[in-house]
All heavy atoms as an XYZ file, in Angstrom:
874
protein
N     105.761     71.687    179.641
C     104.616     72.559    179.825
C     103.530     72.112    178.865
O     103.682     72.221    177.665
C     105.061     73.990    179.587
C     103.997     75.008    179.854
N     103.511     75.235    181.119
C     103.346     75.844    179.026
C     102.599     76.186    181.040
N     102.499     76.567    179.783
N     102.446     71.579    179.375
C     101.389     70.992    178.551
C     100.375     72.043    178.134
O      99.927     72.843    178.936
C     100.682     69.899    179.335
C      99.481     69.333    178.605
C      98.948     68.100    179.264
N      99.924     67.043    179.241
C     100.212     66.300    178.187
N      99.626     66.525    177.039
N     101.101     65.347    178.272
N     100.009     72.015    176.857
C      98.879     72.793    176.373
C      97.666     71.907    176.568
O      97.523     70.871    175.919
C      99.078     73.144    174.893
C      97.889     73.870    174.295
O      96.925     74.171    175.036
O      97.926     74.140    173.091
N      96.790     72.276    177.464
C      95.655     71.422    177.790
C      94.673     71.303    176.645
O      93.830     70.418    176.645
C      94.956     71.940    179.051
C      95.826     71.997    180.303
C      95.010     72.478    181.489
C      96.461     70.674    180.612
N      94.790     72.179    175.627
C      93.929     72.056    174.455
C      94.197     70.746    173.721
O      93.342     70.242    173.011
C      94.146     73.224    173.487
C      93.669     74.525    174.020
N      92.346     74.841    174.157
C      94.350     75.594    174.488
C      92.223     76.045    174.658
N      93.438     76.533    174.875
N      95.380     70.187    173.900
C      95.735     68.954    173.201
C      95.494     67.716    174.058
O      96.022     66.667    173.775
C      97.203     69.007    172.764
O      98.046     69.043    173.908
N      94.686     67.845    175.095
C      94.396     66.720    175.971
C      93.794     65.595    175.138
O      92.851     65.810    174.385
C      93.418     67.147    177.067
C      93.241     66.129    178.144
C      94.216     65.976    179.118
C      92.136     65.322    178.189
C      94.075     65.045    180.122
C      91.980     64.384    179.186
C      92.954     64.249    180.163
N      94.351     64.379    175.235
C      93.873     63.288    174.388
C      92.459     62.857    174.738
O      92.059     62.892    175.889
C      94.870     62.156    174.659
C      95.527     62.497    175.936
C      95.439     63.978    176.113
N      91.711     62.451    173.720
C      90.372     61.942    173.963
C      90.317     60.424    173.830
O      89.348     59.807    174.208
C      89.350     62.566    172.995
O      89.781     62.304    171.660
C      89.228     64.047    173.226
N      91.363     59.818    173.325
C      91.438     58.365    173.217
C      92.827     57.909    173.616
O      93.813     58.577    173.350
C      91.153     57.891    171.782
C      89.740     58.167    171.343
C      88.773     57.232    172.056
N      87.413     57.546    171.715
C      86.538     58.076    172.549
N      86.874     58.380    173.767
N      85.315     58.318    172.167
N      92.894     56.738    174.205
C      94.186     56.193    174.642
C      94.817     55.400    173.509
O      94.221     54.488    172.967
C      93.968     55.293    175.851
C      95.252     54.709    176.368
C      94.999     53.873    177.572
N      96.280     53.351    178.020
C      96.415     52.550    179.034
N      95.375     52.165    179.713
N      97.598     52.112    179.377
N      96.051     55.714    173.172
C      96.763     54.930    172.180
C      97.485     53.790    172.886
O      97.712     53.821    174.083
C      97.738     55.806    171.390
O      98.652     56.414    172.250
N      97.864     52.777    172.139
C      98.406     51.552    172.723
C      99.730     51.748    173.441
O     100.106     50.943    174.278
C      98.565     50.486    171.643
O      99.460     50.950    170.658
N     100.442     52.816    173.147
C     101.759     52.992    173.770
C     101.730     53.873    175.023
O     102.782     54.218    175.547
C     102.756     53.567    172.759
C     102.341     54.926    172.234
O     101.189     55.330    172.442
O     103.183     55.564    171.589
N     100.558     54.220    175.511
C     100.499     55.053    176.712
C     100.680     54.214    177.965
O     100.918     53.018    177.926
C      99.191     55.845    176.759
C      99.130     57.023    175.808
C      97.772     57.702    175.881
C     100.216     58.032    176.090
N     100.504     54.857    179.109
C     100.831     54.305    180.424
C     100.217     52.942    180.708
O      99.120     52.646    180.285
C     100.375     55.286    181.482
N     100.956     52.155    181.459
C     100.450     50.861    181.922
C      99.547     51.083    183.117
O      99.460     52.172    183.669
C     101.623     49.964    182.322
O     102.213     50.462    183.508
N      98.882     50.021    183.537
C      98.014     50.101    184.708
C      98.782     50.558    185.940
O      98.290     51.369    186.729
C      97.347     48.736    184.961
O      96.614     48.374    183.793
C      96.410     48.790    186.145
N      99.994     50.072    186.117
C     100.804     50.477    187.266
C     101.104     51.968    187.220
O     101.052     52.654    188.250
C     102.096     49.672    187.319
N     101.409     52.488    186.044
C     101.665     53.918    185.906
C     100.416     54.729    186.226
O     100.497     55.759    186.893
C     102.135     54.253    184.490
C     103.536     53.743    184.203
O     104.291     53.489    185.157
O     103.854     53.601    183.018
N      99.266     54.279    185.751
C      98.017     54.985    186.024
C      97.737     55.003    187.525
O      97.293     56.016    188.068
C      96.858     54.345    185.273
N      98.029     53.893    188.202
C      97.820     53.855    189.656
C      98.757     54.824    190.369
O      98.358     55.486    191.328
C      98.004     52.438    190.186
C      96.856     51.531    189.811
C      97.001     50.151    190.408
C      95.804     49.319    189.998
N      95.763     48.038    190.658
N      99.990     54.925    189.901
C     100.938     55.862    190.507
C     100.494     57.297    190.256
O     100.553     58.148    191.161
C     102.340     55.635    189.947
N     100.033     57.590    189.046
C      99.547     58.925    188.727
C      98.312     59.259    189.565
O      98.155     60.374    190.061
C      99.241     59.063    187.228
C     100.433     58.888    186.327
C     101.491     59.955    186.523
O     101.238     61.044    187.021
N     102.709     59.649    186.127
N      97.425     58.276    189.705
C      96.234     58.466    190.547
C      96.634     58.782    191.981
O      96.097     59.707    192.602
C      95.352     57.210    190.505
C      94.293     57.192    191.555
N      94.422     56.455    192.705
C      93.110     57.831    191.641
C      93.345     56.640    193.466
N      92.545     57.471    192.840
N      97.598     58.028    192.513
C      98.055     58.261    193.890
C      98.634     59.669    194.039
O      98.388     60.343    195.050
C      99.091     57.209    194.286
N      99.374     60.117    193.038
C      99.930     61.468    193.080
C      98.845     62.531    193.048
O      98.881     63.489    193.834
N      97.871     62.373    192.163
C      96.775     63.346    192.091
C      95.953     63.334    193.373
O      95.557     64.393    193.874
C      95.873     63.046    190.881
S      96.599     63.501    189.299
N      95.722     62.152    193.912
C      94.964     62.039    195.155
C      95.705     62.748    196.292
O      95.100     63.494    197.069
C      94.732     60.564    195.504
C      93.897     60.372    196.738
C      92.504     60.447    196.668
C      94.478     60.140    197.974
C      91.726     60.282    197.798
C      93.705     59.977    199.115
C      92.327     60.052    199.022
O      91.562     59.899    200.149
N      97.002     62.544    196.371
C      97.807     63.192    197.416
C      97.772     64.711    197.267
O      97.615     65.434    198.260
C      99.251     62.697    197.366
O      99.297     61.324    197.655
N      97.909     65.203    196.035
C      97.827     66.648    195.817
C      96.452     67.179    196.194
O      96.334     68.232    196.826
C      98.142     66.995    194.359
C      99.607     66.968    193.970
C      99.769     67.162    192.473
C     100.391     68.024    194.729
N      95.406     66.455    195.828
C      94.043     66.870    196.152
C      93.888     67.039    197.659
O      93.360     68.046    198.136
C      93.071     65.849    195.596
C      91.621     66.076    195.895
C      90.984     67.279    196.077
C      90.629     65.080    196.021
N      89.646     67.066    196.314
C      89.401     65.735    196.284
C      90.653     63.699    195.928
C      88.205     65.026    196.457
C      89.462     63.000    196.105
C      88.255     63.663    196.362
N      94.386     66.080    198.428
C      94.276     66.149    199.878
C      95.104     67.302    200.450
O      94.688     67.945    201.403
C      94.668     64.819    200.533
C      93.708     63.695    200.225
C      92.309     64.070    200.679
C      91.304     63.003    200.373
N      89.939     63.380    200.737
N      96.272     67.556    199.870
C      97.094     68.684    200.315
C      96.435     70.026    200.005
O      96.559     70.989    200.761
C      98.466     68.650    199.646
C      99.460     67.619    200.153
C     100.661     67.543    199.204
C      99.912     67.965    201.563
N      95.742     70.089    198.879
C      95.161     71.336    198.412
C      93.860     71.696    199.103
O      93.551     72.873    199.289
C      94.891     71.252    196.899
C      96.118     71.190    196.006
C      95.746     70.675    194.626
C      96.775     72.546    195.936
N      93.105     70.688    199.480
C      91.749     70.915    199.974
C      91.755     71.793    201.227
O      92.312     71.425    202.252
C      91.054     69.584    200.262
C      89.595     69.757    200.578
C      88.676     70.001    199.569
C      89.147     69.712    201.885
C      87.346     70.173    199.851
C      87.810     69.886    202.182
C      86.907     70.120    201.157
O      85.584     70.308    201.450
N      91.161     72.982    201.113
C      91.003     73.871    202.243
C      92.270     74.528    202.755
O      92.291     75.039    203.866
N      93.346     74.522    201.971
C      94.609     75.061    202.459
C      95.179     76.051    201.440
O      95.843     75.661    200.473
C      95.598     73.921    202.713
C      96.845     74.381    203.425
O      97.372     75.451    203.150
N      97.312     73.554    204.338
N      94.939     77.330    201.666
C      95.361     78.368    200.728
C      96.879     78.405    200.553
O      97.380     78.606    199.438
C      94.855     79.729    201.181
N      97.625     78.205    201.633
C      99.083     78.211    201.541
C      99.596     77.094    200.657
O     100.505     77.304    199.838
N      99.020     75.918    200.811
C      99.411     74.784    199.973
C      99.038     75.043    198.516
O      99.792     74.701    197.608
C      98.738     73.484    200.446
C      99.234     73.002    201.778
C     100.598     72.341    201.684
O     101.489     72.759    200.952
N     100.771     71.307    202.460
N      97.863     75.629    198.283
C      97.451     75.933    196.903
C      98.459     76.863    196.232
O      98.866     76.621    195.094
C      96.059     76.560    196.868
C      94.942     75.562    197.030
C      93.594     76.156    196.659
N      93.214     77.267    197.509
C      92.558     77.139    198.655
N      92.230     75.940    199.102
N      92.229     78.201    199.351
N      98.865     77.909    196.940
C      99.833     78.859    196.354
C     101.167     78.169    196.070
O     101.766     78.369    195.013
C     100.019     80.060    197.271
C      98.860     81.043    197.240
C      99.165     82.331    197.991
N      99.359     82.107    199.417
C      98.375     82.043    200.323
N      97.126     82.200    199.932
N      98.637     81.837    201.594
N     101.632     77.367    197.011
C     102.931     76.691    196.846
C     102.890     75.699    195.691
O     103.821     75.643    194.869
C     103.332     75.993    198.143
N     101.831     74.910    195.615
C     101.726     73.900    194.557
C     101.516     74.572    193.203
O     102.085     74.143    192.191
C     100.638     72.867    194.893
C     101.119     72.023    196.085
C     100.301     71.996    193.696
C     100.067     71.127    196.705
N     100.745     75.649    193.170
C     100.565     76.383    191.914
C     101.894     76.951    191.444
O     102.244     76.842    190.265
C      99.533     77.497    192.093
N     102.658     77.547    192.361
C     103.950     78.139    192.004
C     104.950     77.087    191.541
O     105.836     77.376    190.725
C     104.524     78.913    193.195
N     104.795     75.868    192.012
C     105.711     74.785    191.640
C     105.286     74.078    190.351
O     105.886     73.072    189.974
C     105.798     73.773    192.781
N     104.269     74.582    189.669
C     103.837     73.973    188.415
C     102.763     72.921    188.575
O     102.645     72.014    187.747
N     101.968     73.051    189.610
C     100.936     72.053    189.903
C      99.933     71.838    188.788
O      99.526     70.707    188.538
N      99.525     72.911    188.109
C      98.551     72.766    187.016
C      99.085     71.801    185.969
O      98.408     70.849    185.564
C      98.207     74.135    186.381
C      97.445     73.958    185.077
C      97.409     74.992    187.355
N     100.304     72.025    185.516
C     100.870     71.166    184.473
C     101.165     69.760    184.976
O     101.021     68.791    184.229
C     102.120     71.802    183.873
C     101.751     72.964    182.986
O     100.810     72.899    182.217
N     102.480     74.048    183.120
N     101.583     69.628    186.224
C     101.855     68.297    186.769
C     100.583     67.455    186.794
O     100.599     66.277    186.403
C     102.444     68.409    188.175
N      99.486     68.045    187.217
C      98.222     67.309    187.255
C      97.748     67.003    185.841
O      97.310     65.884    185.551
C      97.171     68.094    188.062
C      97.599     68.208    189.527
C      95.800     67.421    187.951
C      96.803     69.216    190.340
N      97.843     67.981    184.951
C      97.423     67.760    183.562
C      98.250     66.666    182.895
O      97.711     65.819    182.171
C      97.525     69.053    182.771
N      99.553     66.649    183.146
C     100.399     65.599    182.582
C      99.997     64.231    183.108
O      99.964     63.251    182.359
C     101.873     65.864    182.903
C     102.465     67.007    182.100
O     101.852     67.440    181.106
O     103.558     67.476    182.481
N      99.707     64.161    184.399
C      99.273     62.891    184.990
C      97.979     62.423    184.334
O      97.861     61.258    183.935
C      99.086     63.040    186.497
N      97.031     63.320    184.201
C      95.750     62.958    183.597
C      95.913     62.525    182.147
O      95.252     61.592    181.698
C      94.777     64.127    183.709
C      94.356     64.427    185.135
S      93.332     65.898    185.260
C      91.826     65.327    184.439
N      96.788     63.184    181.423
C      97.004     62.852    180.014
C      97.687     61.497    179.836
O      97.607     60.898    178.768
C      97.832     63.939    179.346
N      98.317     60.997    180.888
C      99.012     59.717    180.770
C      98.055     58.546    180.555
O      98.444     57.533    179.994
C      99.902     59.453    181.991
O      99.120     59.126    183.131
N      96.810     58.689    180.984
C      95.813     57.634    180.772
C      94.416     58.238    180.843
O      93.757     58.180    181.880
C      95.975     56.515    181.800
C      95.183     55.266    181.427
O      94.288     55.359    180.560
O      95.462     54.217    181.997
N      93.957     58.839    179.749
C      92.674     59.541    179.758
C      91.461     58.648    179.985
O      90.381     59.148    180.258
C      92.610     60.219    178.395
C      93.603     59.519    177.559
C      94.642     58.958    178.469
N      91.638     57.341    179.899
C      90.497     56.452    180.102
C      90.476     55.810    181.489
O      89.559     55.053    181.799
C      90.465     55.372    179.013
C      90.281     55.919    177.599
C      90.204     54.786    176.585
C      89.056     56.815    177.495
N      91.454     56.116    182.328
C      91.458     55.584    183.691
C      90.513     56.430    184.547
O      90.770     57.607    184.791
C      92.865     55.598    184.277
C      92.897     54.942    185.642
O      92.592     55.640    186.629
O      93.211     53.743    185.714
N      89.434     55.814    184.995
C      88.378     56.526    185.709
C      88.898     57.180    186.990
O      88.646     58.362    187.238
C      87.212     55.558    186.035
C      86.206     56.201    186.965
C      86.542     55.106    184.755
N      89.610     56.430    187.808
C      90.085     56.976    189.084
C      91.064     58.131    188.875
O      91.018     59.127    189.593
C      90.725     55.886    189.931
C      89.737     54.867    190.449
C      90.395     53.756    191.246
O      91.592     53.471    191.012
O      89.719     53.182    192.104
N      91.936     57.985    187.907
C      92.904     59.038    187.611
C      92.196     60.313    187.162
O      92.512     61.410    187.620
C      93.898     58.567    186.545
C      94.886     59.590    186.012
C      95.698     60.225    187.132
C      95.796     58.942    184.977
N      91.221     60.182    186.283
C      90.517     61.363    185.782
C      89.697     62.032    186.881
O      89.664     63.257    186.987
C      89.642     61.000    184.582
C      90.423     60.452    183.406
C      91.576     61.333    182.989
O      91.405     62.522    182.729
N      92.780     60.774    182.926
N      89.069     61.229    187.723
C      88.288     61.801    188.821
C      89.180     62.567    189.807
O      88.897     63.719    190.153
C      87.533     60.706    189.570
C      86.724     61.242    190.737
C      86.057     60.164    191.556
O      86.168     58.964    191.223
O      85.419     60.537    192.568
N      90.263     61.940    190.246
C      91.127     62.614    191.220
C      91.904     63.769    190.583
O      92.169     64.771    191.245
C      92.106     61.644    191.912
O      92.897     60.987    190.935
C      91.377     60.642    192.765
N      92.244     63.640    189.309
C      92.903     64.743    188.618
C      92.003     65.964    188.538
O      92.428     67.087    188.825
N      90.744     65.748    188.162
C      89.796     66.867    188.116
C      89.576     67.452    189.510
O      89.516     68.675    189.669
C      88.458     66.416    187.523
S      88.440     66.268    185.733
N      89.471     66.593    190.510
C      89.273     67.069    191.881
C      90.472     67.885    192.354
O      90.311     68.940    192.991
C      89.017     65.896    192.820
N      91.671     67.414    192.047
C      92.878     68.148    192.440
C      92.937     69.497    191.723
O      93.214     70.527    192.349
C      94.129     67.325    192.140
N      92.667     69.502    190.424
C      92.666     70.775    189.691
C      91.577     71.711    190.212
O      91.801     72.916    190.341
C      92.461     70.545    188.196
C      93.696     70.233    187.374
C      93.318     69.942    185.929
C      94.709     71.358    187.440
N      90.404     71.149    190.521
C      89.315     71.976    191.048
C      89.733     72.643    192.351
O      89.423     73.816    192.584
C      88.057     71.134    191.251
N      90.440     71.918    193.200
C      90.925     72.495    194.454
C      92.025     73.520    194.195
O      92.080     74.561    194.851
C      91.458     71.405    195.382
O      90.395     70.608    195.848
N      92.887     73.235    193.232
C      94.001     74.131    192.934
C      93.525     75.447    192.342
O      94.041     76.507    192.684
C      94.989     73.443    191.990
C      96.264     74.201    191.646
C      97.057     74.542    192.900
C      97.117     73.374    190.688
N      92.526     75.396    191.472
C      92.117     76.613    190.760
C      91.263     77.544    191.616
O      90.832     78.597    191.133
C      91.434     76.316    189.404
C      92.373     75.542    188.498
C      90.102     75.625    189.579
N      91.077     77.209    192.874
C      90.477     78.178    193.796
C      91.431     79.356    193.939
O      91.011     80.491    194.135
C      90.152     77.515    195.149
C      89.016     76.509    194.953
C      89.784     78.548    196.199
C      88.752     75.637    196.160
N      92.738     79.092    193.796
C      93.759     80.138    193.761
C      93.649     80.853    192.409
O      93.699     80.215    191.353
C      95.154     79.526    193.919
C      96.250     80.556    193.785
O      96.477     81.279    194.768
O      96.851     80.625    192.696
N      93.482     82.175    192.451
C      93.243     82.941    191.227
C      94.362     82.795    190.207
O      94.105     82.680    189.007
C      93.030     84.419    191.561
N      95.610     82.776    190.662
C      96.725     82.629    189.727
C      96.704     81.276    189.042
O      96.913     81.183    187.824
N      96.443     80.242    189.799
C      96.353     78.893    189.214
C      95.173     78.803    188.268
O      95.251     78.147    187.223
C      96.251     77.844    190.312
N      94.078     79.461    188.617
C      92.902     79.445    187.745
C      93.213     80.104    186.408
O      92.833     79.586    185.354
C      91.730     80.144    188.432
N      93.917     81.232    186.453
C      94.296     81.899    185.191
C      95.224     81.006    184.368
O      95.060     80.879    183.154
C      94.946     83.243    185.472
C      93.961     84.335    185.855
C      94.614     85.706    185.932
N      95.614     85.789    186.990
C      95.341     86.038    188.266
N      94.100     86.226    188.643
N      96.302     86.096    189.166
N      96.195     80.362    185.038
C      97.108     79.456    184.334
C      96.345     78.305    183.694
O      96.565     77.963    182.530
C      98.162     78.884    185.284
C      99.175     79.911    185.748
O      99.238     81.015    185.154
O      99.896     79.599    186.717
N      95.460     77.703    184.474
C      94.702     76.547    183.978
C      93.768     76.946    182.841
O      93.693     76.261    181.816
C      93.920     75.900    185.118
N      93.055     78.049    183.012
C      92.137     78.505    181.967
C      92.900     78.856    180.688
O      92.496     78.477    179.592
C      91.329     79.700    182.451
N      94.006     79.530    180.850
C      94.816     79.897    179.690
C      95.412     78.713    178.974
O      95.657     78.755    177.765
N      95.645     77.643    179.706
C      96.230     76.439    179.119
C      95.177     75.492    178.552
O      95.521     74.470    177.980
C      97.069     75.707    180.164
N      93.893     75.807    178.725
C      92.845     74.985    178.128
C      92.171     74.003    179.060
O      91.675     72.964    178.628
N      92.099     74.310    180.342
C      91.485     73.388    181.301
C      90.012     73.138    181.004
O      89.505     72.052    181.288
C      91.659     73.902    182.728
N      89.338     74.107    180.419
C      87.924     73.901    180.074
C      87.807     72.796    179.033
O      86.994     71.876    179.165
C      87.278     75.220    179.587
C      85.890     74.971    179.021
C      87.228     76.237    180.727
N      88.639     72.866    178.013
C      88.639     71.833    176.972
C      88.988     70.471    177.564
O      88.381     69.457    177.213
C      89.642     72.205    175.857
O      89.263     73.465    175.312
C      89.681     71.156    174.771
N      89.954     70.447    178.469
C      90.347     69.199    179.111
C      89.183     68.608    179.906
O      88.895     67.418    179.801
C      91.543     69.407    180.025
C      92.019     68.107    180.652
S      93.145     68.348    182.022
C      92.077     69.138    183.199
N      88.495     69.445    180.687
C      87.372     68.955    181.493
C      86.271     68.387    180.603
O      85.684     67.338    180.914
C      86.828     70.073    182.379
N      86.014     69.038    179.488
C      84.995     68.545    178.556
C      85.427     67.209    177.954
O      84.615     66.285    177.818
C      84.689     69.599    177.480
C      83.987     70.797    178.139
C      83.853     69.013    176.346
C      83.889     72.025    177.266
N      86.705     67.074    177.621
C      87.216     65.798    177.096
C      87.056     64.686    178.124
O      86.674     63.565    177.778
C      88.689     65.919    176.707
O      88.847     66.772    175.609
N      87.345     64.999    179.380
C      87.178     64.011    180.448
C      85.714     63.583    180.519
O      85.412     62.389    180.613
C      87.663     64.576    181.803
C      87.233     63.692    182.962
C      89.182     64.745    181.790
N      84.811     64.535    180.445
C      83.384     64.217    180.512
C      82.954     63.369    179.311
O      82.159     62.436    179.474
C      82.567     65.505    180.600
C      82.802     66.255    181.904
S      81.963     67.829    181.984
C      80.292     67.264    182.316
N      83.482     63.664    178.137
C      83.146     62.880    176.945
C      83.690     61.457    177.043
O      83.065     60.514    176.562
C      83.704     63.549    175.695
C      82.939     64.772    175.272
C      83.562     65.390    174.025
C      82.794     66.604    173.582
N      83.405     67.230    172.389
N      84.875     61.302    177.638
C      85.479     59.971    177.767
C      84.791     59.098    178.809
O      84.960     57.885    178.786
C      86.969     60.092    178.121
C      87.820     60.448    176.929
O      87.426     60.266    175.783
N      88.995     60.971    177.197
N      84.056     59.720    179.730
C      83.427     58.975    180.841
C      81.977     59.399    181.024
O      81.576     59.817    182.112
C      84.230     59.205    182.129
C      85.664     58.827    181.988
N      86.099     57.522    182.056
C      86.763     59.593    181.732
C      87.405     57.498    181.863
N      87.828     58.729    181.658
N      81.159     59.259    179.967
C      79.788     59.795    180.030
C      78.903     59.098    181.062
O      77.968     59.709    181.569
C      79.253     59.576    178.607
C      80.053     58.434    178.086
C      81.429     58.600    178.693
N      79.189     57.865    181.406
C      78.338     57.123    182.330
C      78.839     57.089    183.755
O      78.258     56.400    184.591
N      79.901     57.847    184.058
C      80.469     57.792    185.404
C      80.137     59.083    186.153
O      80.715     60.140    185.883
C      81.975     57.575    185.346
C      82.551     57.315    186.710
O      82.547     58.180    187.570
N      83.037     56.100    186.911
N      79.229     58.972    187.106
C      78.754     60.152    187.830
C      79.866     60.825    188.625
O      79.895     62.059    188.724
C      77.604     59.769    188.756
N      80.789     60.066    189.182
C      81.872     60.656    189.974
C      82.801     61.496    189.107
O      83.223     62.589    189.514
C      82.667     59.560    190.686
O      81.864     58.895    191.609
N      83.137     60.991    187.934
C      83.999     61.740    187.016
C      83.260     62.977    186.517
O      83.833     64.077    186.477
C      84.469     60.857    185.842
C      85.210     61.681    184.801
C      85.348     59.732    186.347
N      81.999     62.806    186.148
C      81.205     63.941    185.676
C      81.138     65.033    186.740
O      81.318     66.215    186.456
C      79.791     63.487    185.300
C      79.724     62.522    184.140
C      80.070     63.163    182.816
O      79.578     64.235    182.480
N      80.922     62.513    182.044
N      80.908     64.634    187.980
C      80.818     65.582    189.081
C      82.135     66.321    189.302
O      82.160     67.544    189.454
C      80.411     64.852    190.360
O      80.391     65.733    191.450
N      83.251     65.591    189.305
C      84.563     66.219    189.513
C      84.877     67.206    188.392
O      85.389     68.302    188.641
C      85.650     65.153    189.626
N      84.555     66.831    187.153
C      84.806     67.724    186.018
C      83.912     68.963    186.098
O      84.359     70.074    185.791
C      84.587     66.988    184.702
N      82.680     68.787    186.539
C      81.780     69.928    186.664
C      82.232     70.886    187.772
O      82.117     72.107    187.621
C      80.344     69.464    186.913
C      79.642     68.871    185.693
C      78.314     68.234    186.091
C      79.429     69.921    184.614
N      82.743     70.345    188.873
C      83.271     71.207    189.937
C      84.471     71.995    189.403
O      84.600     73.197    189.669
C      83.640     70.396    191.189
C      84.394     71.250    192.201
C      82.395     69.807    191.825
N      85.321     71.336    188.632
C      86.453     72.038    188.012
C      85.946     73.177    187.131
O      86.432     74.309    187.230
C      87.313     71.064    187.203
C      88.405     71.673    186.326
C      89.376     72.535    187.142
C      89.146     70.576    185.583
N      84.966     72.901    186.284
C      84.412     73.942    185.418
C      83.787     75.073    186.230
O      83.965     76.256    185.902
C      83.394     73.345    184.448
C      83.974     72.430    183.364
C      82.851     71.718    182.625
C      84.839     73.222    182.395
N      83.077     74.721    187.280
C      82.460     75.745    188.127
C      83.514     76.629    188.785
O      83.366     77.853    188.820
C      81.574     75.083    189.191
N      84.567     76.011    189.294
C      85.624     76.796    189.932
C      86.350     77.693    188.937
O      86.723     78.812    189.262
C      86.622     75.885    190.661
C      86.020     75.276    191.907
O      84.891     75.581    192.296
N      86.756     74.391    192.546
N      86.525     77.203    187.714
C      87.137     78.030    186.681
C      86.231     79.192    186.291
O      86.722     80.283    185.962
C      87.470     77.198    185.442
C      88.664     76.255    185.577
C      88.680     75.271    184.421
C      89.962     77.047    185.653
N      84.934     78.983    186.329
C      84.003     80.035    185.918
C      83.908     81.151    186.952
O      83.382     82.220    186.666
C      82.618     79.458    185.652
O      81.995     79.072    186.867
N      84.430     80.911    188.142
C      84.375     81.909    189.211
C      85.482     82.955    189.079
O      85.631     83.796    189.949
C      84.457     81.221    190.567
N      86.265     82.887    188.008
C      87.356     83.853    187.810
C      86.867     85.279    187.808
O      85.959     85.658    187.231
C      88.078     83.577    186.485
C      88.975     82.371    186.445
C      89.513     82.160    185.044
C      90.131     82.532    187.404
């Protein structure tokens, strides 16, 4: 169970390899597609620990642009569910989104995904 307040802002040398980041990206992308526009899927994935699974994936390589973008997009879709939003907010998703934005200041896609996550969290 990840405390999102401790989301890393820099990658240390012993973190995930490129192959791991690609696998994590694929997982977040798949969850994002399952979650988008499907309330039943959102409830099921939230109940199965989706918030922490996505956060763990994102934490595996905080500097991988594709992973951070799809992770934020997946979380943004998940937190449309009020229960998931409370879980994510309570675990520090706001801090995580800000860290993602700080790590990728020049990437409009990452910035946009993180802002959508923040907007969805603010709708609580």
